[in-house]
C-alpha positions, -999 to 999 in steps of 0.1 A, spaced: 687 -351 372 684 -388 380 696 -391 417 660 -387 431 632 -412 428 612 -384 407 626 -387 374 608 -367 348 634 -368 318 651 -394 302 675 -396 273 676 -430 256 691 -445 223 664 -460 201 666 -482 170 636 -500 155 640 -533 135 653 -536 101 631 -554 77 639 -588 64 653 -592 28 629 -608 1 639 -642 -11 652 -650 -47 640 -686 -52 629 -707 -78 606 -739 -73 622 -772 -84 598 -801 -84 602 -837 -95 582 -832 -126 590 -794 -133 626 -781 -129 614 -748 -136 583 -743 -118 587 -707 -114 596 -680 -88 585 -686 -52 606 -663 -31 587 -650 -2 587 -616 14 608 -604 43 592 -597 76 588 -563 91 612 -550 116 600 -545 151 583 -511 161 590 -492 193 556 -486 209 548 -464 239 520 -473 262 502 -451 289 502 -468 322 480 -450 350 501 -468 377 534 -451 369 541 -416 382 577 -411 371 601 -422 344 623 -438 371 620 -475 357 639 -462 326 667 -448 346 691 -476 334 671 -485 302 695 -465 279 694 -485 246 660 -497 232 667 -520 202 638 -537 185 641 -570 168 649 -573 130 627 -590 107 635 -624 92 641 -629 54 618 -646 33 624 -681 19 613 -704 -10 578 -720 -12 562 -683 -7 570 -683 28 572 -648 43 597 -641 70 588 -636 106 583 -599 119 607 -586 145 593 -584 180 581 -551 190 593 -533 220 568 -517 243 577 -489 266 553 -482 294 553 -446 306 533 -423 329 502 -405 317 514 -370 304 547 -382 288 560 -364 257 585 -381 233 605 -360 211 636 -362 190 668 -350 207 682 -334 176 653 -316 159 632 -313 194 600 -322 174 575 -337 195 567 -371 181 543 -387 206 523 -377 236 505 -402 259 476 -389 279 453 -420 285 457 -453 303 463 -480 279 471 -456 249 494 -471 225 513 -452 200 539 -467 174 566 -442 182 594 -453 159 583 -479 130 604 -508 120 617 -511 85 593 -526 58 601 -561 48 615 -566 10 596 -582 -16 604 -617 -29 609 -623 -65 574 -640 -69 560 -605 -65 576 -593 -96 565 -621 -118 546 -610 -150 533 -626 -181 566 -610 -199 589 -616 -170 581 -651 -157 613 -657 -141 624 -625 -122 659 -624 -109 652 -596 -86 641 -595 -50 640 -564 -27 664 -559 4 645 -550 36 642 -514 46 663 -503 76 648 -493 108 650 -457 123 676 -447 150 687 -418 170 686 -404 204 654 -396 218 641 -377 250 611 -388 271 597 -360 292 570 -360 319 546 -333 325 525 -339 354 487 -343 350 469 -325 377 438 -304 379 452 -277 400 488 -265 403 501 -248 434 523 -219 425 541 -197 449 576 -187 464 594 -211 486 579 -212 521 546 -200 510 531 -229 526 522 -251 495 533 -284 512 513 -277 543 483 -268 523 486 -300 503 490 -321 534 460 -306 549 438 -310 517 449 -344 507 465 -375 521 498 -367 507 527 -364 530 553 -339 516 583 -327 534 575 -295 556 603 -275 570 613 -239 578 637 -234 552 634 -226 514 630 -252 487 618 -279 510 598 -293 481 624 -304 455 601 -325 432 564 -322 425 540 -337 450 505 -350 438 475 -355 461 439 -362 455 413 -338 472 383 -357 485 352 -334 477 316 -339 485 295 -369 475 325 -390 467 340 -366 441 376 -357 439 402 -338 420 441 -338 417 463 -310 432 501 -307 424 525 -291 448 553 -276 426 588 -265 437 590 -229 448 595 -205 420 617 -175 425 623 -143 404 644 -154 374 632 -191 373 624 -188 336 660 -180 331 669 -210 351 675 -197 385 663 -220 415 645 -249 408 615 -235 392 628 -236 356 630 -274 355 594 -280 370 577 -250 352 568 -275 326 545 -294 349 522 -263 351 514 -266 316 492 -295 323 471 -279 349 438 -260 339 437 -240 372 465 -224 389 464 -216 427 489 -188 438 498 -191 475 509 -157 488 518 -157 526 500 -131 547 533 -118 561 545 -109 525 560 -73 522 541 -66 491 513 -91 480 505 -77 446 542 -75 438 548 -111 447 518 -121 425 532 -99 395 566 -116 398 551 -151 397 530 -142 367 558 -127 348 580 -158 354 551 -178 338 549 -153 309 584 -156 302 585 -195 304 553 -198 280 530 -170 274 500 -195 269 501 -202 306 485 -168 311 455 -180 297 448 -204 325 423 -198 353 441 -181 382 430 -181 420 447 -163 448 449 -178 483 464 -157 511 480 -182 533 489 -181 570 458 -156 574 451 -168 610 474 -140 621 452 -112 602 423 -93 618 396 -79 595 414 -46 591 445 -62 576 425 -85 554 406 -56 539 440 -38 534 454 -68 515 422 -72 495 428 -36 481 463 -46 470 450 -77 449 444 -74 413 406 -74 402 392 -99 382 412 -128 399 391 -149 427 408 -147 461 402 -160 496 420 -159 530 431 -194 543 451 -210 571 463 -245 568 474 -247 604 439 -240 619 421 -252 587 406 -219 581 389 -214 549 399 -248 535 364 -260 527 357 -227 510 388 -232 489 379 -268 479 344 -252 468 360 -226 448 383 -249 430 356 -273 422 334 -247 408 362 -231 387 374 -267 374 339 -275 363 335 -241 345 368 -249 328 357 -284 317 324 -270 304 343 -243 284 365 -271 270 
């Protein structure tokens, strides 16, 4: 998982700081040997905080950051002095990162905005000194609280790519070529399956300086939801895309069957993915005449927008951008 520069899942051991103990202390002065309790409170243990950073794209920088240990709070002292709080640990993560507990698999935090900070694991509370327990009937308390322990355990940070449009298709459907034509991204392009083994992001320049983000995801094969191929690992990234662009090559033996297989894999992985907006693009269509296009059009499911494109001769690329922009704005207005 961690042998490439695209790292989208990290397992780390975290421990927040323990709270400092409260002080049991009595003031002694030159003129009053029993001036009363003045034990201060203990300091809070350090938190572990997640912070969003838009300049990060993967979790690569955390690859060797296996133990995250926050500082303990210091104990209180006499003269009502409160102990120093433990130093917080701030972990910067890319936008779209989810933090969860490894044992319970419960989602504990989610970072979606640049600069967003979430206290992921709270430090232990500092104990109260004996001055806090003084009352008219108990003017010399002998009791002070110990600090509360911090939390610890194995945690998982998981990145789900944030993009407006996700490219979905079988290996060699032409997704990487389309991304290279529509954006400035330089994905690997070759004539063999699984050329793309990590998600690739690119910004599509639209009219009047507007733009949107598109993600080329590794090719999905039948059975991806059960772990076959590379699709199972990267299907999670599709969850972030409001629009899914299904790329089906013109030379496919059965265009509708190919679309149905892709939709079924999404359904098996997460049924909620079926509520996203679908668009079908028939790639490599420069080899088709009008008669063949009409025949393919009859195979495609009704109710799903479709168009014919060719990345090589840039046929239908502007029409595709227009359609994606229109659908994205409809989705944002709906939200």
